C-alpha positions as CSV (number, residue, x, y, z in Angstrom):
1,X,-9.9,-4.5,10.4
2,X,-7.0,-4.3,8.0
3,X,-3.1,-4.7,7.0
4,X,-1.1,-2.8,4.5
5,X,2.1,-2.1,3.4
6,X,3.8,1.5,1.8
7,X,7.1,1.3,-0.1
8,X,9.6,3.7,-1.4
9,X,11.9,2.6,-4.1
10,X,14.8,4.5,-6.1
11,X,15.5,3.0,-9.9
12,X,17.2,3.9,-13.0
13,X,14.5,4.4,-16.0
14,X,15.6,3.6,-19.8
15,X,17.0,6.8,-20.3
16,X,19.5,6.6,-17.5
17,X,17.7,9.1,-15.1
18,X,17.5,8.3,-11.5
19,X,13.7,8.3,-10.5
20,X,11.7,7.4,-7.5
21,X,8.5,4.9,-7.2
22,X,6.2,4.8,-4.2
23,X,3.6,1.8,-3.7
24,X,0.8,0.8,-1.0
25,X,-1.0,-2.2,-0.8
26,X,-3.8,-2.9,1.8
27,X,-6.4,-5.8,2.4
28,X,-9.4,-6.3,4.9
29,X,-12.0,-8.4,5.9
30,X,-14.8,-5.6,4.3
31,X,-15.6,-4.5,0.9
32,X,-14.3,-1.6,-0.8
33,X,-11.1,-1.0,0.9
34,X,-9.6,0.1,-2.1
35,X,-11.5,3.5,-2.1
36,X,-10.6,4.4,1.4
37,X,-7.0,3.5,2.5
38,X,-4.3,3.4,0.1
39,X,-3.0,6.6,-1.1
40,X,0.2,7.3,-3.5
41,X,1.6,9.9,-5.8
42,X,4.8,11.0,-7.2
43,X,5.8,12.3,-3.6
44,X,4.8,9.6,-1.5
45,X,2.7,6.6,-0.4
46,X,0.2,6.6,2.7
47,X,-2.4,4.1,4.5
48,X,-5.1,5.2,6.7
49,X,-7.0,2.5,8.4
50,X,-8.6,1.2,11.6
51,X,-11.3,3.7,12.1
52,X,-10.0,5.1,8.8
53,X,-10.5,8.9,8.1
54,X,-9.7,9.2,4.3
55,X,-8.7,12.8,5.0
56,X,-5.6,11.9,6.4
57,X,-4.2,10.1,3.3
58,X,-5.8,12.8,0.9
59,X,-4.4,15.8,2.7
60,X,-1.0,13.9,3.7
61,X,-0.2,13.6,-0.2
62,X,-1.2,17.4,-0.5
63,X,1.2,18.1,2.1
64,X,4.0,16.1,0.6
65,X,3.4,17.9,-2.7
66,X,4.1,21.1,-0.7
67,X,7.3,19.8,0.3
68,X,6.8,18.7,4.0
69,X,8.4,15.6,5.0
70,X,6.3,12.5,5.7
71,X,6.7,12.3,9.6
72,X,6.0,16.1,9.7
73,X,3.1,15.9,7.5
74,X,1.3,13.1,9.0
75,X,2.0,13.9,12.9
76,X,0.5,17.5,11.9
77,X,-2.7,15.8,10.6
78,X,-2.7,13.3,13.7
79,X,-2.3,16.4,16.2
80,X,-5.3,18.0,14.5
81,X,-7.3,14.7,14.7
82,X,-9.8,14.1,17.6
83,X,-9.9,10.6,16.8
84,X,-6.3,10.0,16.6
85,X,-6.4,7.1,19.1
86,X,-8.7,4.9,17.1
87,X,-6.2,5.5,13.6
88,X,-3.4,3.6,12.2
89,X,-1.6,6.2,9.6
90,X,1.7,5.3,8.1
91,X,3.8,6.2,4.9
92,X,7.0,7.0,3.3
93,X,8.5,9.6,1.1
94,X,11.8,9.8,-0.7
95,X,13.5,10.4,2.4
96,X,11.8,8.7,5.6
97,X,9.1,6.8,7.0
98,X,6.1,7.3,9.4
99,X,4.0,4.9,11.5
100,X,1.2,5.3,14.2
101,X,-0.9,2.9,15.9
102,X,-3.4,4.6,18.3
103,X,-3.8,3.3,21.6
104,X,-8.1,2.3,20.9
105,X,-7.2,0.3,17.8
106,X,-8.1,-3.3,18.4
107,X,-6.0,-6.0,19.1
108,X,-3.8,-7.3,17.7
109,X,-2.6,-4.0,16.1
110,X,0.8,-2.5,15.7
111,X,3.5,-1.8,12.9
112,X,7.1,-2.2,11.9
113,X,9.1,0.1,10.0
114,X,12.3,-1.1,7.8
115,X,14.7,0.9,4.9
116,X,12.0,2.4,2.8
117,X,8.8,0.7,4.1
118,X,6.2,0.6,6.5
119,X,3.6,-2.2,7.6
120,X,0.9,-1.8,10.0
121,X,-2.1,-3.8,10.8
122,X,-4.7,-4.3,13.2
123,X,-7.7,-6.8,14.5
124,X,-4.9,-9.3,13.0
125,X,-4.1,-12.8,14.6
126,X,-0.8,-11.6,16.0
127,X,2.2,-9.7,15.3
128,X,3.8,-12.3,13.0
129,X,1.3,-11.1,10.5
130,X,2.9,-7.7,10.0
131,X,6.3,-9.4,10.1
132,X,5.5,-11.9,7.3
133,X,4.7,-8.9,5.2
134,X,7.8,-7.2,5.9
135,X,10.0,-10.2,5.5
136,X,8.3,-11.1,2.1
137,X,8.8,-7.3,0.6
138,X,12.4,-7.4,2.1
139,X,13.0,-10.6,0.2
140,X,11.5,-9.8,-2.9
141,X,14.3,-8.4,-4.9
142,X,13.6,-6.1,-7.7
143,X,13.0,-8.6,-10.7
144,X,9.0,-8.1,-10.5
145,X,7.2,-5.2,-10.7
146,X,6.7,-3.3,-7.4
147,X,2.8,-3.9,-7.6
148,X,3.0,-8.0,-7.7
149,X,5.7,-7.7,-4.8
150,X,3.5,-5.7,-2.7
151,X,0.5,-8.4,-3.5
152,X,2.6,-11.1,-2.6
153,X,3.7,-9.2,0.6
154,X,0.1,-9.4,1.3
155,X,-0.5,-12.9,0.6
156,X,2.4,-13.6,3.1
157,X,0.6,-11.9,5.9
158,X,-2.8,-13.7,4.8
159,X,-1.2,-17.1,5.0
160,X,0.2,-16.0,8.5
161,X,-3.4,-15.5,9.8
162,X,-4.2,-11.9,8.5
163,X,-7.5,-10.3,9.7
164,X,-8.8,-12.6,12.7
165,X,-12.8,-12.0,11.8
166,X,-13.2,-15.0,10.0
167,X,-17.1,-14.4,10.6
168,X,-16.5,-11.6,7.9
169,X,-16.2,-13.4,4.5
170,X,-16.4,-10.6,2.0
171,X,-13.3,-8.9,1.4
172,X,-11.5,-6.7,-0.7
173,X,-7.6,-5.7,-1.6
174,X,-6.1,-3.0,-3.7
175,X,-2.7,-1.9,-4.9
176,X,-1.3,1.7,-6.1
177,X,2.0,2.1,-7.5
178,X,3.2,5.9,-8.6
179,X,6.4,7.1,-10.1
180,X,8.4,10.2,-10.6
181,X,8.8,9.0,-14.0
182,X,7.2,10.7,-17.0
183,X,5.8,7.5,-18.9
184,X,3.9,7.7,-22.2
185,X,2.0,4.8,-20.8
186,X,1.4,3.7,-17.2
187,X,1.2,0.3,-16.5
188,X,-2.3,-0.8,-16.2
189,X,-1.3,-3.2,-13.4
190,X,-0.2,0.0,-11.2
191,X,-3.8,0.9,-9.7
192,X,-5.8,-2.4,-9.0
193,X,-8.7,-3.0,-6.7
194,X,-11.1,-6.1,-5.8
195,X,-13.7,-4.6,-4.0
196,X,-16.1,-7.7,-2.7
197,X,-15.1,-11.0,-2.7
198,X,-14.1,-14.2,-0.6
199,X,-10.8,-14.2,-1.9
200,X,-9.2,-11.1,-2.3
201,X,-5.6,-11.9,-2.6
202,X,-6.1,-14.6,-5.3
203,X,-8.3,-12.4,-7.3
204,X,-6.0,-9.4,-7.0
205,X,-3.2,-11.7,-8.3
206,X,-5.3,-12.9,-11.0
207,X,-6.2,-9.3,-12.0
208,X,-2.6,-8.2,-12.0
209,X,-1.6,-11.0,-14.1
210,X,-4.5,-10.2,-16.7
211,X,-3.7,-6.4,-16.6
212,X,0.1,-6.9,-17.1
213,X,-1.2,-9.2,-19.9
214,X,-3.0,-6.2,-21.4
215,X,-0.5,-3.8,-21.1
216,X,2.2,-5.9,-22.6
217,X,-0.3,-6.6,-25.6
218,X,-1.0,-2.5,-25.8
219,X,2.9,-1.7,-26.0
220,X,3.3,-4.2,-28.5
221,X,0.6,-3.0,-30.9
222,X,0.9,0.3,-30.8
223,X,4.8,0.3,-30.7
224,X,4.2,-1.2,-34.3
225,X,1.8,1.2,-35.6
């Protein structure tokens, strides 16, 4: 049904303080994925998919805010979920990663974890889709905003074959980025959704580019007033 990536990065802000950012991006061959699957806050990023249980994402962030580690938080939620074998759930916090693929998820289904990131997918053309997403992120560097690099990672997975249900043309995609930094104006491009289209990643890239342009124009305008 879906493939997604969750990421944690550290960086130094303009004041020289250490900060954390968390991002999640997802796409599927169904409408409205951004309302269900991606969850991010200043404490972590979580993706819930396959037979989606939105509460796993919402409560997962609540648990992270309460100080639980991501593996403890998400495993506890799965332990209480009778439908867990139909779920995919993965995420990151500042200290670790967690990824789960239930035995009843439809092939191809699986996940990959790396340093500060997790990738998972189901109903894919093959494992190479998840690998393409992970490899794209690992190779992306830090020159571009995280939101753009996550969209590009989804694009790499789509180019590798992506979601195998070609009989479902109406698709969606979303990206969400959150940070510990207290900013006067959050970039408009850090929370974007394309809810119903036949070209979700192309449209999400275009939306990102326009949101970035609008953000930079707003910063310039209000910096001079």
